[in-house]
Backbone as CSV, one residue per row, in Angstrom:
resi,resn,N_x,N_y,N_z,CA_x,CA_y,CA_z,C_x,C_y,C_z
1,MET,27.638,45.370,33.987,28.672,45.035,34.937,29.946,44.644,34.194
2,VAL,31.084,44.870,34.829,32.385,44.575,34.237,33.148,43.609,35.126
3,ILE,33.671,42.563,34.515,34.521,41.615,35.223,35.972,42.005,34.942
4,THR,36.782,42.138,35.988,38.195,42.458,35.825,39.013,41.183,35.999
5,VAL,39.882,40.934,35.030,40.761,39.767,35.087,42.199,40.239,34.939
6,SER,43.113,39.487,35.498,44.536,39.798,35.387,45.186,38.838,34.414
7,LEU,46.192,39.331,33.740,46.958,38.466,32.846,47.816,37.522,33.674
8,PRO,48.035,36.307,33.181,48.969,35.415,33.880,50.393,35.953,33.739
9,PRO,51.297,35.557,34.628,52.671,36.067,34.564,53.415,35.658,33.295
10,PHE,53.050,34.516,32.727,53.681,34.046,31.501,52.610,33.951,30.425
11,LEU,52.866,34.532,29.252,51.871,34.566,28.182,52.164,33.509,27.123
12,GLY,52.069,32.242,27.529,52.316,31.133,26.615,51.026,30.581,26.031
13,ARG,51.158,29.525,25.238,49.997,28.912,24.576,49.013,28.277,25.560
14,SER,49.523,27.531,26.527,48.598,26.878,27.471,47.897,27.914,28.337
15,GLU,48.608,28.985,28.688,47.982,30.066,29.460,46.923,30.777,28.617
16,ALA,47.174,30.885,27.319,46.207,31.520,26.415,44.906,30.711,26.375
17,ALA,45.023,29.398,26.359,43.825,28.556,26.330,42.996,28.728,27.606
18,ALA,43.662,28.744,28.740,42.948,28.929,30.009,42.340,30.327,30.092
19,PHE,43.075,31.330,29.632,42.585,32.710,29.659,41.389,32.866,28.721
20,ARG,41.457,32.217,27.565,40.344,32.253,26.604,39.076,31.708,27.249
21,ASN,39.213,30.644,28.014,38.049,30.078,28.696,37.454,31.067,29.696
22,GLN,38.311,31.815,30.407,37.817,32.846,31.327,37.026,33.904,30.571
23,LEU,37.551,34.311,29.420,36.868,35.319,28.614,35.510,34.811,28.123
24,LEU,35.481,33.560,27.690,34.228,32.980,27.202,33.171,32.915,28.293
25,VAL,33.581,32.543,29.493,32.638,32.484,30.618,32.059,33.869,30.886
26,ALA,32.913,34.883,30.896,32.436,36.253,31.131,31.445,36.677,30.055
27,LEU,31.751,36.373,28.799,30.854,36.755,27.710,29.535,35.998,27.779
28,GLU,29.580,34.728,28.164,28.349,33.948,28.311,27.469,34.509,29.422
29,GLN,28.104,35.118,30.424,27.365,35.732,31.527,26.951,37.164,31.195
30,LYS,27.203,37.566,29.956,26.849,38.904,29.466,27.529,39.997,30.275
31,GLU,28.829,39.801,30.486,29.633,40.762,31.240,30.724,41.325,30.328
32,SER,30.936,42.628,30.412,32.084,43.234,29.753,33.330,42.842,30.539
33,ILE,34.480,42.956,29.899,35.725,42.473,30.504,36.759,43.597,30.527
34,ALA,37.381,43.772,31.682,38.527,44.672,31.822,39.729,43.794,32.144
35,VAL,40.777,43.902,31.342,41.984,43.104,31.534,43.067,44.017,32.106
36,GLU,43.526,43.694,33.303,44.559,44.489,33.971,45.919,44.144,33.367
37,CYS,46.566,45.140,32.772,47.832,44.925,32.062,49.006,45.665,32.689
38,ALA,48.873,46.136,33.908,49.888,46.996,34.526,51.285,46.380,34.516
39,ASP,51.408,45.086,34.719,52.719,44.450,34.786,53.091,43.708,33.513
40,ALA,52.305,43.876,32.472,52.555,43.134,31.232,53.627,43.806,30.395
41,GLY,54.476,42.989,29.853,55.478,43.467,28.903,54.905,43.346,27.502
42,PRO,55.729,42.997,26.546,55.220,42.840,25.184,54.280,41.644,25.081
43,PHE,53.284,41.788,24.238,52.318,40.717,24.023,52.730,39.878,22.827
44,PRO,52.712,38.541,22.950,52.885,37.690,21.769,51.691,37.875,20.829
45,SER,51.909,37.692,19.543,50.828,37.902,18.566,49.628,37.003,18.838
46,LEU,49.850,35.798,19.347,48.742,34.901,19.694,47.799,35.574,20.683
47,TRP,48.357,36.256,21.670,47.546,36.927,22.685,46.807,38.129,22.106
48,ILE,47.454,38.839,21.208,46.795,39.981,20.567,45.602,39.487,19.759
49,GLN,45.786,38.412,19.026,44.688,37.841,18.241,43.565,37.352,19.145
50,LEU,43.916,36.722,20.258,42.939,36.231,21.219,42.103,37.385,21.772
51,LEU,42.775,38.442,22.197,42.068,39.594,22.768,41.218,40.303,21.723
52,HIS,41.731,40.423,20.513,40.969,41.052,19.432,39.704,40.240,19.120
53,ALA,39.839,38.921,19.047,38.682,38.056,18.774,37.641,38.162,19.892
54,ALA,38.108,38.195,21.136,37.185,38.333,22.265,36.467,39.672,22.215
55,ALA,37.187,40.724,21.854,36.579,42.054,21.771,35.541,42.120,20.655
56,THR,35.840,41.482,19.540,34.891,41.457,18.421,33.624,40.718,18.817
57,SER,33.775,39.591,19.489,32.636,38.817,19.971,31.840,39.616,21.003
58,ALA,32.557,40.292,21.899,31.889,41.101,22.922,31.082,42.227,22.289
59,LYS,31.679,42.895,21.317,30.990,44.018,20.660,29.705,43.557,19.989
60,ALA,29.737,42.376,19.381,28.544,41.828,18.733,27.421,41.578,19.737
61,ARG,27.785,41.418,21.006,26.802,41.179,22.070,26.483,42.447,22.857
62,GLY,27.013,43.579,22.403,26.796,44.832,23.100,27.673,45.000,24.328
63,LEU,28.783,44.255,24.385,29.711,44.293,25.515,31.054,44.836,25.033
64,SER,32.045,44.856,25.917,33.361,45.355,25.523,34.480,44.589,26.217
65,VAL,35.664,44.660,25.618,36.891,44.156,26.227,37.864,45.332,26.239
66,THR,38.327,45.688,27.443,39.220,46.829,27.625,40.514,46.376,28.278
67,LEU,41.624,46.809,27.724,42.925,46.562,28.348,43.273,47.797,29.168
68,LYS,43.451,47.628,30.457,43.728,48.740,31.369,45.213,48.837,31.666
69,ALA,45.689,50.065,31.819,47.083,50.349,32.184,48.075,49.721,31.206
70,VAL,47.822,49.894,29.917,48.679,49.319,28.883,49.993,50.102,28.817
71,SER,51.098,49.395,28.941,52.425,50.030,28.909,52.825,50.365,27.471
72,ASP,53.826,51.218,27.338,54.359,51.547,26.014,54.921,50.300,25.324
73,GLU,55.564,49.441,26.115,56.123,48.201,25.573,55.015,47.317,24.998
74,CYS,53.904,47.274,25.686,52.758,46.509,25.222,52.190,47.115,23.936
75,ARG,52.030,48.422,23.924,51.522,49.099,22.726,52.428,48.860,21.520
76,GLN,53.731,48.854,21.766,54.681,48.617,20.682,54.532,47.216,20.099
77,SER,54.210,46.236,20.945,54.029,44.880,20.432,52.788,44.817,19.536
78,PHE,51.767,45.604,19.855,50.580,45.676,18.996,50.950,46.307,17.655
79,GLN,51.708,47.402,17.700,52.105,48.093,16.482,53.038,47.242,15.628
80,ALA,53.872,46.426,16.261,54.862,45.611,15.548,54.217,44.605,14.597
81,ILE,53.017,44.160,14.927,52.354,43.206,14.022,51.325,43.897,13.125
82,GLY,51.323,45.222,13.156,50.415,45.969,12.290,49.007,46.092,12.835
83,PHE,48.852,45.859,14.127,47.529,45.948,14.749,47.152,47.416,14.922
84,ASP,45.984,47.786,14.453,45.508,49.163,14.570,44.347,49.201,15.548
85,PRO,44.572,49.683,16.771,43.489,49.718,17.768,42.299,50.551,17.319
86,ALA,42.532,51.529,16.448,41.428,52.353,15.958,40.460,51.548,15.093
87,GLN,40.940,50.449,14.525,40.111,49.600,13.667,39.583,48.369,14.391
88,SER,39.788,48.303,15.695,39.422,47.119,16.470,38.376,47.446,17.514
89,ALA,37.652,46.423,17.917,36.702,46.575,19.026,37.435,46.575,20.361
90,LEU,38.694,46.189,20.353,39.507,46.137,21.568,39.881,47.548,21.997
91,VAL,39.621,47.880,23.268,39.886,49.222,23.787,41.182,49.179,24.601
92,LEU,42.126,50.070,24.263,43.384,50.174,25.009,43.347,51.447,25.853
93,GLU,43.611,51.309,27.135,43.645,52.484,28.030,45.021,52.644,28.609
């Protein structure tokens, strides 16, 4: 089963902590995660690291973390910090 979550409108540090807790709950319930990114602009590096860490943890449990409807602006923010989706457990759609 897959749990779909939406990004908060503002991608700050306190929102990252709350979002991380949502991800942890889903992983503890042995659920893969789909993150709806349709309205997301560029991602701060903190969020990229958070999502990458969650995806790595999910993969170790036989689960996945997928970013859905990723915009070009979002992809560029991943590339700007040298993030290579091909080398990550994080799936970008």
